[in-house]
C-alpha positions in Angstrom: 54.8 -54.9 -21.3 51.9 -52.4 -20.0 48.6 -54.9 -18.3 46.3 -52.3 -18.6 47.1 -52.0 -22.1 47.2 -55.2 -22.4 43.4 -55.5 -21.0 42.2 -52.6 -23.0 43.2 -53.7 -26.5 41.1 -56.9 -25.2 38.3 -54.7 -25.1 39.0 -52.8 -28.5 39.1 -56.1 -30.1 35.9 -57.6 -28.6 33.9 -54.5 -29.2 35.9 -54.9 -32.7 34.6 -58.2 -32.9 30.8 -57.5 -32.0 30.4 -54.8 -34.5 32.0 -56.8 -37.4 29.6 -59.3 -36.4 27.0 -57.7 -36.6 27.8 -56.3 -39.9 27.9 -59.2 -41.5 25.0 -60.7 -40.3 22.4 -58.0 -41.0 21.2 -57.1 -37.1 22.4 -61.1 -35.6 22.9 -59.9 -32.4 25.0 -62.6 -30.3 25.4 -62.2 -26.5 26.6 -64.9 -24.2 25.3 -67.9 -25.8 21.6 -65.9 -26.5 21.2 -65.3 -30.5 18.4 -62.5 -30.7 16.5 -61.7 -34.3 14.9 -59.0 -35.4 12.0 -59.9 -37.6 10.8 -56.0 -37.3 11.7 -53.2 -39.8 11.4 -49.5 -39.7 10.9 -47.6 -43.0 13.1 -44.2 -43.3 12.1 -42.3 -45.9 15.4 -40.2 -47.6 15.4 -37.7 -50.1 18.3 -37.4 -52.8 19.4 -35.3 -55.1 18.8 -36.9 -58.5 22.5 -37.4 -60.0 22.5 -39.9 -56.5 19.7 -41.2 -56.7 20.4 -42.3 -60.1 24.3 -43.6 -59.4 22.6 -45.5 -56.6 20.0 -47.5 -58.7 22.6 -48.0 -61.1 25.1 -49.6 -58.9 22.3 -51.2 -57.3 21.4 -52.8 -60.6 24.9 -53.6 -61.4 25.5 -56.0 -58.0 21.8 -57.5 -58.9 20.4 -56.5 -55.4 17.6 -54.0 -54.6 17.8 -50.5 -53.9 17.0 -51.0 -50.2 19.7 -53.5 -49.8 22.1 -51.0 -51.6 21.6 -48.5 -48.9 21.3 -50.8 -46.1 24.3 -51.6 -47.1 26.1 -48.4 -47.4 24.7 -47.6 -44.2 25.8 -50.9 -42.5 30.0 -49.9 -43.6 29.6 -46.3 -42.9 28.5 -46.8 -38.9 31.5 -49.4 -39.2 33.7 -47.2 -40.1 32.7 -44.6 -37.9 32.4 -47.2 -34.5 36.1 -48.4 -36.4 37.7 -44.3 -35.8 35.6 -44.2 -32.3 37.8 -47.4 -31.4 40.9 -45.7 -32.6 40.7 -42.8 -31.1 40.4 -44.4 -28.2 43.2 -47.1 -28.5 46.2 -44.1 -29.9 46.5 -42.3 -26.7 46.5 -45.7 -24.8 48.4 -47.2 -27.2 51.2 -44.1 -27.7 51.7 -44.0 -23.2 52.6 -47.5 -23.8 55.2 -46.5 -26.5 53.5 -48.5 -29.2 53.7 -45.8 -32.9 54.1 -47.9 -35.3 52.7 -51.6 -36.9 55.9 -52.6 -36.5 55.7 -51.8 -32.4 52.3 -54.1 -32.5 53.9 -57.1 -34.4 57.0 -57.2 -31.7 54.1 -57.5 -28.9 51.8 -60.3 -30.0 55.1 -62.0 -31.9 
């Protein structure tokens, strides 16, 4: 197996774990055994069309969370998806060069 590919996949996996940890813990950042908690918040004012505003309100109420928490979670999820897609775009050419095209190819390598 290509050592460059293995190193790249390890880097990508570490990056995704960091993004996932940050997502799960709402801003909790852990680096080399250090723990940083941020208690400061900044306000962002956005405008929503009336129907979207109603949908946000209803969705938040159905989950028994505040509208702010609902929007924060939605933004965090979108940022996670974008980070995942960016990482995938970086990894895809490297995987193709290593002859990895399907999930089965990955399973053969890691098994």
